[in-house]
C-alpha positions as CSV (number, residue, x, y, z in Angstrom):
1,A,162.5,-0.4,198.3
2,V,161.5,-4.3,196.6
3,A,163.0,-5.6,193.5
4,L,160.3,-6.3,191.2
5,D,160.7,-9.2,189.0
6,A,162.5,-10.0,185.5
7,D,159.4,-9.3,183.3
8,A,158.5,-5.6,185.4
9,C,162.4,-5.1,185.1
10,A,162.9,-5.6,181.4
11,A,159.5,-4.0,180.4
12,D,160.6,-1.0,181.9
13,F,164.0,-1.3,181.0
14,L,162.4,-1.4,177.2
15,A,160.2,1.5,177.0
16,R,162.9,4.3,178.0
17,S,163.7,5.6,174.6
18,P,166.3,4.2,172.7
19,S,168.5,7.8,174.4
20,S,168.3,6.4,177.6
21,R,169.0,2.6,176.7
22,A,172.0,3.6,175.3
23,A,173.0,5.6,177.7
24,A,172.4,2.8,180.2
25,F,174.1,0.0,178.0
26,A,177.2,2.7,177.6
27,T,178.5,4.5,181.1
28,R,180.6,2.9,183.6
29,P,178.9,5.2,186.1
30,G,181.7,6.1,188.8
31,E,184.3,4.8,187.3
32,P,187.7,7.4,185.2
33,L,186.6,8.7,182.8
34,P,189.7,9.7,180.0
35,G,187.5,12.4,178.5
36,L,184.5,13.4,176.7
37,H,185.3,11.9,173.9
38,A,185.0,8.6,175.3
39,L,181.9,9.3,176.5
40,R,180.9,9.7,172.6
41,A,182.3,7.2,171.2
42,A,180.6,4.7,174.1
43,M,178.0,6.2,173.4
44,R,177.4,6.0,169.7
45,D,178.6,2.9,169.7
46,A,175.6,1.7,172.1
47,L,173.1,3.4,170.7
48,G,173.8,1.7,167.0
49,H,173.7,-1.7,169.6
50,V,170.1,-0.2,170.7
51,E,169.1,0.1,167.0
52,A,170.2,-3.3,166.2
53,H,169.1,-5.1,168.6
54,P,165.9,-3.4,169.8
55,D,164.7,-6.1,172.1
56,D,168.0,-6.3,174.3
57,V,167.7,-5.8,177.7
58,L,170.8,-4.5,179.9
59,A,171.0,-7.6,182.0
60,D,171.7,-5.6,185.3
61,W,168.8,-3.5,185.1
62,V,166.7,-3.1,188.2
63,L,163.1,-1.8,188.6
64,Y,162.4,-0.8,192.2
65,A,159.1,-0.4,194.0
66,V,159.2,2.5,196.8
67,V,156.3,0.9,199.1
68,P,155.9,4.1,201.3
69,E,155.1,4.1,205.4
70,E,154.5,7.3,206.0
71,V,153.8,10.4,203.4
72,E,153.9,14.4,203.9
73,L,152.5,17.2,201.8
74,W,153.3,20.2,202.9
75,Q,151.3,23.8,200.5
76,G,152.9,26.5,201.4
77,S,150.8,29.9,202.3
78,G,152.1,33.4,201.7
79,S,150.9,34.3,205.3
80,R,152.7,31.4,206.5
81,A,150.5,29.8,207.8
82,H,151.4,26.1,206.1
83,Q,149.0,23.3,205.6
84,R,150.4,20.1,206.3
85,V,149.1,17.1,205.6
86,V,150.5,13.7,207.2
87,Y,149.2,10.7,205.3
88,R,150.2,6.9,207.9
89,R,148.8,3.7,206.0
90,V,146.9,1.9,208.6
91,G,146.2,-1.8,206.8
92,N,145.4,-1.4,203.4
93,G,145.0,2.0,203.4
94,W,145.9,4.9,204.8
95,S,144.7,7.8,207.7
96,Q,145.0,11.3,206.4
97,D,145.6,13.5,209.8
98,L,146.4,17.7,209.5
99,V,149.5,18.3,211.6
100,W,150.9,21.3,212.8
101,P,153.3,23.0,210.5
């Protein structure tokens, strides 16, 4: 994955719903939560912040682009004779191979 520039990160953050942005401002993933009352209060305060400052962007919001080298897709079959296709990056394009399931 490749981290995108600050403008792309900001655009991604601002395209999210107010509730989603509030959750990003309010929460501290992995830290102990004393109770649901603390979560509800933090969300209420953060939503108020988002409504008052709709253009604020969380400073550490990062948007990543995944750059795959290979993608594999399966199409299931009731007879169990599934179709399996593998796409591999070749230069600026992709190769496509049908492989055994």
